[in-house]
C-alpha positions as a printed Julia matrix, in Angstrom:
97×3 Matrix{Float64}:
 53.51  41.94  -39.35
 55.44  45.66  -39.29
 52.01  48.41  -39.07
 53.03  51.19  -41.47
 56.69  51.28  -40.29
 55.95  50.93  -37.0
 57.04  48.69  -34.3
 56.28  45.46  -34.38
 53.96  44.72  -31.32
 56.78  42.35  -30.74
 58.38  45.07  -29.86
 56.18  47.41  -28.51
 55.43  44.67  -25.55
 59.56  44.29  -25.33
 60.37  48.15  -24.4
 56.94  48.15  -22.83
 56.99  45.38  -20.04
 59.81  45.81  -18.14
 59.03  49.63  -17.19
 55.49  48.64  -15.87
 57.05  45.66  -13.96
 59.65  48.12  -12.01
 56.92  50.68  -11.52
 55.4   47.47   -9.5
 58.17  46.6    -8.16
 59.46  49.98   -6.43
 55.55  50.76   -5.68
 54.8   50.73   -1.65
 52.88  47.29   -0.73
 49.23  48.04   -1.47
 50.48  50.82   -3.23
 48.38  51.48   -6.96
 50.19  51.44  -10.18
 48.48  53.67  -13.25
 49.82  53.21  -16.54
 48.3   55.74  -19.74
 49.25  54.39  -22.77
 47.48  54.54  -26.33
 44.97  50.94  -26.63
 47.32  48.47  -28.34
 50.14  49.44  -26.93
 48.42  48.31  -23.74
 46.63  45.53  -25.12
 50.64  43.95  -25.69
 51.66  45.17  -22.42
 48.87  43.27  -20.64
 49.46  40.13  -23.71
 52.95  40.0   -22.32
 53.02  40.21  -18.77
 50.15  37.86  -18.33
 52.29  35.34  -20.51
 50.24  34.68  -23.45
 52.07  33.8   -26.38
 51.92  36.53  -29.18
 49.33  35.57  -31.29
 46.84  35.59  -28.94
 47.44  39.3   -27.47
 44.81  40.06  -30.61
 42.32  38.12  -28.35
 42.63  40.89  -25.29
 40.46  43.06  -28.38
 41.25  46.77  -27.59
 40.54  49.21  -25.1
 38.09  51.99  -26.23
 38.62  55.71  -24.74
 37.79  56.39  -21.71
 38.33  52.78  -20.6
 41.58  51.25  -18.05
 42.2   47.4   -17.31
 43.47  46.02  -13.91
 45.99  44.01  -13.13
 46.77  42.13  -10.15
 50.31  40.24   -8.86
 48.89  36.79   -6.87
 51.7   34.51   -6.32
 51.86  31.8    -9.99
 52.01  35.91  -11.28
 50.0   39.34  -13.31
 45.96  38.41  -13.49
 43.57  39.93  -15.6
 40.94  41.22  -13.88
 39.07  44.4   -15.31
 39.35  44.44  -19.45
 37.3   47.93  -20.88
 35.45  49.14  -17.61
 35.37  52.3   -18.75
 32.59  53.04  -15.46
 33.82  52.56  -12.01
 32.73  50.5    -8.94
 30.63  51.47   -5.88
 31.48  53.08   -4.13
 33.95  54.74   -5.19
 36.14  56.08   -2.12
 36.17  59.45   -1.61
 32.09  60.21   -2.15
 30.39  61.6     0.43
 27.04  59.2     0.2
């Protein structure tokens, strides 16, 4: 559904997912890509990368402010490893403890 004259969720995913894939392809082995965007754009892009049908993207839920999701690429494609995370795993790299 087009809300307030904006893009459809599928249009956002059509635009964002190829950009994320191109950036991920350009990473060196073992590299990490960080993507910052609005929660809704992240949600639909994750849905597209995971190969989920657009009518199921809402089931991923939105991202809270200052939270993130983690995807990993495996032999069978992308996998959602964390969603709407807000705390760092322990130990945090760079800590001198």
